[in-house]
N, C-alpha and C positions, 0 to 999 in steps of 0.2 A: 405237174399239177400246180394249181392255183388256189387262191382263196375264192369264195363264192363269187360268181359272175365275172371271173378273170381277174379280180383284184389281186395285187401283190403285197399289199400293207394291210395290217390291222391294228386298231387301237383299242386298248382295254384299260379299265380302272379297277382299283381294289381298295376298298375302305372298311376299317375295323371298328368293332365294338358295339355298334347299334345304338349309339346315343341319339337324343332328340334332334340334334343337328342335322342328322341324315334327312330329316324331311326337307329341309332347304336345299341340301345337296341334290336329292333326287329330283327335286323341281328344277334345278339348273341342268341336270343331266337330260331331263325330258325336253326341256326348252330347246336344247342344241342337238337332241338325237345322239347323246353319248350313252354308252352302256357299260355295265361293269358288275363287279362282285362285291358282296357285302358280307364279311366275316363276323359272325355273332356268337356271343356267349349266352346259351339257353339258360343257364343257371343263375345269371345275373340280371335278367330282364325285369325283376321286381323292383330293382332300384330306381329311385325318382328321376335320375338323370337319363334313364333308358327309355326306349320306346315302349309303348304298351303292346303285349303280345297281340292283341286284337288288330293292331295297325299294320303287323309285319306283312302279311300275305298281299294286301293291297298296295301298300307303299312301294314294295320292291317288285311288283308285277313288271315283267320285261327285263328285269335284272336276275342275278343268281344269288341264292343265299349259300354261304359256306360256313364250315365250322371254324370256330376260334377257340374250342374247348369249353367246357361247362363253366369254370371258375377262373380263367385267364391265369393259369400258373406258369412259372418259368420252368418249361418242361424237362430241362436237363437235371433239376434238383429233385425230381419226384421219382418214385418207384414206378416200374412199367405196369404193374396192375392197376395202379391209380390212374396212369395215363390212359390206359385202354378204357377205364370207365369214363374219363374226361371226354374222350373222342366219341365213343358209342352213344352215351347219354346225350351228348350234344347233337349228334346225328339224328337221333331217334326223336328228340324234342322238335327239331326244326323240320324233319320229314312230316311230323303229325300236323305242323302248321301249314306248310306250303304244298304238301301233296306230291312231292317228287323226290327221287333219291338224291341225297345231299353228298357230294363225293369230292369236294374241294376243302382246303384248309389254309389258314394263314398262322404261322407259328406265333404264340403269345410272347411278347417281349423279344421276339426273333431268335429264341433259343431252340436248338435242335441238335442231333448228332445222328450218326449212322444207325444206330440202334432204334431210335425214335422214328427214322424214316422207314425202317423195316416194319415196325410196328403199324404205322399208318397204312402202309400198303396192305398189310394183312387184315385191316379193319375197313377196307373198301374205299379208302381215300387214294385218288389218282393224281393229285398235284397238290403241292404245298408252296406257298410264297414265303420267301426269306426277306430280310431287311437289306443286307448289302446291295447296292445298286451298280448298274454297269454304265450308265449314261449312254448305252448303246441300243440297238434295235434288233438284236438277234433272238431267235425263237430258243426256247430252253432246251438244253441237251439232257438234263435231269429234271423231270417234272416234279419231283419231291424236293427240289432245291432250286425253284423258279426264281431267278433274280429279276426284279423289275428295272425299267430304265432309270426311274428316279422318284423321289418323294415330291410331293407338290411344292415343299418349301425349298426345293433346290433352286438356286439363284439362276440357273440356266434353263429353268423349265420353258420359258417362252422360245428361247433359242433352240432348244432340243426339238420342240414342236414344229418350228418352222423348218428345221433340218429335216425332219420327218416328212413334212409336207413337200419339201423340195426334191426329195430323192425319187428319182423317176426310173431306175434300172429294174425293169420288170423281171430280169433273169434271177433276182433274189426275192425270197420272201422275208418281210420285215415286220417286227412287232414293237410298237410303243406301249409301255406299261407304266402307268402312273399309280402311286399308292399314298395312303395317309390316313388321317382320322378327321371326321367332319368338324369335331369339336374345337380342332386347332385353328379353324377360321375364325370362331368367336374369341379364342384366347389371344390370337394375334391381330384381331380386327382387320382381317385381310380377305374377305370373302371376295373381293375383286380378282384375286389370284386365280381362282378356280372358274369364276364367271369369264375373265378374259381368256384363259386357256381353252375352255369349252367353245367359246365363240370362235377362236382361231382355228380350232381343229374341226368344226362342224361343216356338214354338207359337202365334203370332198368325194367326188365320184370314184376315186381310186383307192378309197380307205373303207375297209370293212369295220363296223363298229360292233364289238362283240364282248360277250362275257368271258371269263376265264375257262369255264368248262366248255363253252361253245368251240373255243379254240383247240382244246384237248381233244374233243370228240371229233372234230373236223380232221385234225391231223392224223388221228387213229384210222379214221375211215379212208383217208388218202393212202395211207400205207398199206391198207388191206385190199386195194384195187388190184385185180387179177388181169394180167395182160397176156395176149397171145404172144408167140415167139417173135414176131415181127412188129409187135405193138399196136397193130391195126384193129384190134378187137379188145374190148375191156369189159370185165364183169365187176360190177359193185355189189359185194355181199352185205353191206351194211344197210341200215335203215335211213341213212340221210344222203343227200345229193353231194356229189363231189365234182368240181369243175377241173378240166384239163385244157391245156393250150396245145393246139395242133398247128404246126407250120404247114399250110396247105398250098404254098406256092414257093417251091424252091428257087425260082427266079428272083423274086423280090422279098422272100422271107415274110410274106404276110402271115398273119396268125388269126386263127379262129378259136374261140373259147366255147367249149362243149361241156354241157351238163350231163353227168352220168347219175341218173336217178337211182335212188336206193333200190336194191334187188333187181336192177336191170342189166342187160346185156347191149353194148352199144359198139357198132362198126365205125370207126373214126376215119377210115378212108377206104 
């Protein structure tokens, strides 16, 4: 399997809290075709530094809204019943605004444990981002403990971005994942950091620009493909297209990328 259109790399972004600086950040993303996930606290949006609720649906169109809890607690210090309220009310609030199921999460203050991961799974959360970064490009092995590549303040951000661009081995699937808070650019007077990064990463034919949940849903659909014993026939039971790579010439190992549309049966050779 590959990413859409035969791509082997995906770039995704993740920004927290929903403060007013997100307006400028989203404008930069739109300028360069970058897409990502915004983790918001429904219970705090009446604060003056936060976006107005009326802005949210239109501002984040084409991106993803995910939970960040109602009131941004350090989750490891709270009783589980309270945490269930924090997540469910945050989900319900944002779903009433954006009109689609909200299934992602970023842990407030980076605090979590196995009990909290289990709780999230029971409440319909399918992935959650943590704080510790890898400076690598691996897809997550535990979706409820999804480690990003780096924070945008990482001094190696541009180097890592260039390394990602230069990686051409298509036998691997790679993901670059950058996170942060948009207000940090005001605090540090360094909006050029995200502008330069987005300019560097934009418009690459071999990179898929996706939200967190799009990656999760795509990988799930890919795993659910049903192949015949000799792999020549494949059925896609999901609702979204999945792309596969077929070596169609054993002599020169040339490859063909085939789209398996949702609900379709396809003969590969």
